[in-house]
N, C-alpha and C positions, 0 to 999 in steps of 0.2 A: 361417516357418512355424518354423524353430530359436527366432525370439525366443519364440515363444508356447510352446515345449517345456515350461519348468518349469510356465506354469499349467495346462498338460495333466495334466500326472503327479503335482501338488501332494497329489490326494487320496490316490493311490496311495501315494504315500510317506509320506503321515501316517497312512496305514493300516497301512502295513508296519511304522514305528516303532512304534505301537502295539503291532502284534502281538510285536514283539520286546520290548517292555517287560514286555506279560505273561506271556513264554514263561520255563518253567523254568529257572531259572540254570545247573542241573546238565546239561541237553540242551546249552544252548548252549557252557558250557565242552567237552563232549564233543566239539562239531561243531568249536569252534577247533579243539581238538588234533589232532581229524582231519585238518581241511584243513591244518595246519602239517605233519603227517607226511607226506602228499601231497608237500606243497613238498619237504620235506627229502628224501623217497625218491627223487624222479623226479630232484633236483637230483644225488645220488649215483650216479644212470644216467648222468648226463651226465656225471660225474667220470669214470664206468668207460669210456665211450667215447670220452672226451677223450683218457687215459691209454692207450686201447686203442691210438690212432692217432700217439701220440706227443706229446701237447699236455700241458700241465699246469695245474690250476684247483684251488684248495682247496676245500673242503666248504661254508664260507661263501660264497668269491665265486660258488660254483653255486649256490647258496641265492639269493643275491641276485639273480643274472641271473634265473633261472627267476621269481621273485617278481615283477619286474619284467615280465617278458613277461606273467604270471597280469593283474599290476594294467592294463597294456596292452589285453589280451582283455577288460577288466571296462568299458572307456572307449570303446573302438573297434571298428571293426564288423569282421566276416567273417574272425576270427581272427589278427587282425593280430599278437597277441602271438608267435605261434608266430615269425613272420619277424623281429620283435625279438628273441627268445630266439636265432634261429641268426646274426644279426647280431653279438650278443654273446657266443657263444661260440665262434664263428669266430675273435675275437680272441686268445683264446687257444692258438691252434694254429700250426703252423708256417708259414710265408707260402705255400708251393704249394697252390692250390687249396683254401683254407681254408673259404670260403663252401662250396661243393659238400659236403666233408666233413664240415662240421657238419650241412650237411642229410641227408646219409646217416645222421649217429648221433641226428636227429630222428627218422628215417624208422623206423630201427630199435627206438628208444624205443618209438615209437606203434604198432608191429606185437609189441611184448612186453606194452604195457598193452593189446592190444585181447583180446576176449573169445575165449575157443578155441572 
C-alpha cells in the first residue's frame, strides 16, 4: 500500500502545484512571512522558557530546533514533531530531569497559545 501512495496522491499533488502557480505572489509572500514569524515567535517563547529554568539557547538555535520539529510534523504522523522538539530543546537544559522540564515548557507554551 505504501508503494502505491505516490500513484494515489499524484493527481492531488499536481493540482496543488497548479493552484500555487496560479496564486497571487503577494499573498504567497505574506503567508511565507507569517509562517516564519510564527516559527521565530514560538522559538523565542522556548528561549524564555529555557532561560527561566537555568538553560541557555540562542534565538537562532531555538528557531532551528523548532523548525526541525515542524518539518517532522509535516512528514510523520500524530504530532511526532512535538516529541522531537522536546528532545532537541532538552539538550539545552541542565542534566537533572531535562526531558521532564522540556515537556513542562512545551505544555506552558501550548497553554499560552490556546485561545482564551
